[in-house]
N, C-alpha and C positions, 0 to 999 in steps of 0.2 A: 585424256581428260583436258578440257580447256578451262580458262579462268572463270567463266560464268558457272560452270559446274562446281568448281571448288568454292568460289565465293558464295554461291547459293546454298551449298551444304553447310558452310560456316554460319551464314545468317539463320538458317533453319535451326541449327543447334543452339545458337545464341538466343534465339527467340524461345526455344523450348526451355532453356535455363531460366530466362526472364519470367516466363509464364509460371513455371514451377515455383520460383522464388515468390512471385506474387501470390500464389495459392498458399504458400507456407506462412507468409506474413499477413494474409488477408487483404491484399490490395487489389481491388478490381481494376484499377488503372494499370498496374504493372502486368496483370494478366492479359488485358486487352492489348497493351503494347507488345507483349511477347507473342500473342497470336498474330498480330499484324506483321511482326518481323518474320515469323515462321512462314506466313503466306508469301511475303516478299521473297524469302529465300527459296521456297519451293518453286515459285514462278521463275526466278532467275536460273535455278538449276535445270528446269524444263527447257528454258530457252537455250541453255548450253547443250542440253541433250539433242535438241533439234539441230543446232549448229554443227555438232559433232556428226550427226547422222548425214546431214547434207555434205559435209566434208568427206565422209567415207564413201558416199555414193558418187561424188564427182572426181574422186582420186582415181587416176589411171592405174590399172594393174601392172 
């Protein structure tokens, strides 16, 4: 696991919490911010996944 995978997963989780909190308090703004943070986290995690795959492919046996 690399740092982008870890940070991305953390952002995704934080966004999910923010979105659910927004739903609980009836705040559309917090829900939107949470969704945006989730999307950012998922994107960062995918970038880390790609980087990890490339690293695995280029590593000599």
